[in-house]
N, C-alpha and C positions, 0 to 999 in steps of 0.2 A: 111625421118626418122621421127619417132613419137616423140613427145615432151617429153614423159615419158622417152624414151631412152636417150635423152640428159641429163635429170634431174639425171637419174641413174648413167650415165657416169661422171657427174660432181661430184656427190656425192663420187663416187668411188674414183676419183682423188684426191678430198679434203681428204678423208680418208688415202690414201696413202701418201700424203704430210704430214699430222699431224702425222702419225705413224713414218715417218722419222724423223721429228723434235723432237718428244718425245724421240726417240731412241738416237738422238744426244746429247740432254740435259741429259739423263741419263748417257750416257757415259762420259760426262763432270764431272758429279757429282761423278761418281765412281772414275775417275782420280783424282779429288780433295780430295777424302776421303783416299787417300793413306797416312797412318800415317808415320811421321818422326821417325826414329829409331836410328838415330846417324851413320847409315851406308847408303851409296848410294844403292838405290833400285835396281840399275842396275849392278854395278860392285863390290859392297861391300866395297869400300873404306871408311875410316872413315871420317865423316863430322861433321859439328855442329849439336847438338841435334834437332834444329828446321828445319833442311834442309833435303830434301828428296834425292836429287841427288848431285853429286860433280861438276856436270858442265852441260851446255845446251846440249852437245852431248850426255851424259848419259841419260839424260831426254828424248830427242829424240828418242834414241835407245829403251828405256823402253817403251814409248808410242807406237813406231812402232810395237814392239814385242806383246804388248797388244791387239793392233788392229789386228794383224794377228791371234792371239789366238781367239779373238772374232769372227773374219770372218770364221776361220776354225772350230769353235764351240768346242774348246778344253779349 
């Protein structure tokens, strides 16, 4: 194998890992930017004004659905 090929492969692998890390951070930031509205963002139940979800199950369902939307491109 030519040394340049190893360098190119290492660079490509580094770019792939960096892109995945950036996307993970961006997704976390988007998730944290969901503004509280006084209603559960998943089921619509009335909650305290500073709360986004009525419970952990609704939060998990919302995040699971959001992840599926991102993966499907919708």
